[in-house]
C-alpha positions, 0 to 999 in steps of 0.5 A, a space after each residue: 134189213 138183215 143184221 149181216 147187211 147192216 154189219 157189212 154196210 156199217 164197216 164199208 161206210 166207216 172205211 169209205 165215207 171219209 174219203 168220199 166225203 172229204 176227198 172228192 168235190 160233189 155236186 148233187 142235183 135232184 136228190 129229193 127225187 129218191 123216195 125217203 121210204 118205200 121201194 125204189 129202183 135207181 137206174 144209172 149210167 156206168 162209166 167207173 169202178 166208183 159208180 156203185 160207191 157213189 150211188 150208195 154214198 148219196 143214197 145214204 144221205 137220204 137215209 137209204 141203204 142200197 142193194 145192187 144187181 151185179 154180174 154173177 161172175 163178180 161173185 166168183 172173184 177172190 176177195 170181192 165175191 165174199 164181200 158181195 155175198 156178205 152184203 147180200 148184193 144180188 147176182 144176175 146171170 147174164 145171157 142165160 135162158 133163165 135170166 128172168 128168174 135171177 130177178 126174183 130176189 130183186 123183186 122180193 127186196 123191192 116188195 120189202 120196201 128196199 132200194 135197189 140200184 141197177 146199171 141198165 147198160 150191164 157193164 162199164 162203158 169204156 168210151 163214155 158213150 152210152 150203150 144199148 140198155 139191157 131189158 132186165 131193168 124194164 122187166 124188173 120195173 114191170 114185175 115189181 111195180 115200183 118207181 124208177 129214178 134215172 141217175 146221171 153220173 159225171 166225173 166218176 170216170 176221171 176219178 177211177 176208170 177201168 184203166 187205173 188201179 188207184 183213184 184220183 181226186 176230181 169233181 163229180 156231179 150227180 143228177 137225179 131225174 124225175 121218177 118214172 112211176 108204174 102208171 107211166 108204164 101202163 100198157 107198155 111192152 118191155 122194149 118200149 120201157 127199155 127205150 124210155 129208161 134209156 132216154 131218161 138216163 141220157 137226159 140225166 147224163 147230159 145234165 150231169 155233164 153240162 153241170 160238170 163242165 160249169 164246175 170245171 170252169 168255175 
């Protein structure tokens, strides 16, 4: 991990950790499915501005620093762009002919043993219904040959949806599913891998939503 990443990560952790730790009610299932060391690809549903912070905070409890694949246009935003660059997050040019080349940095990070998080849907789902997964996650998994850990998030939408400027308190449940290992993908084409990742994400999302309903009733 580069020193600048450590610095930005430490500052962000100091700013957000108290609120994340004490301001929200968390239930985390299956965190042991995230490898404590070595390369890993976290693939999560995406319904809220809080989702990246959620994945980073939970991974930190496993001793992992997470880097994210993010839309390239976010790096052009005033205030946010410099922070993303300083933290060495990974820009992805969507819809470009050379989009596959944008995965090179992510592959290199995984080869160094880092933990990378992706949102296969590519953007926030505005109606909470899962969108069709993009092929980038499948291509990255195929090229890097690392475990994919599916993640289902529930409750983050209620905390910080796109329509709200200031987040509010609400229970959150995170469900980590069983990892998909490279040998599970042997002989599969990109389309089939994309479908498998989406299927596993849907399972994790349903488990997280069921658990959240139980939490709200208790």
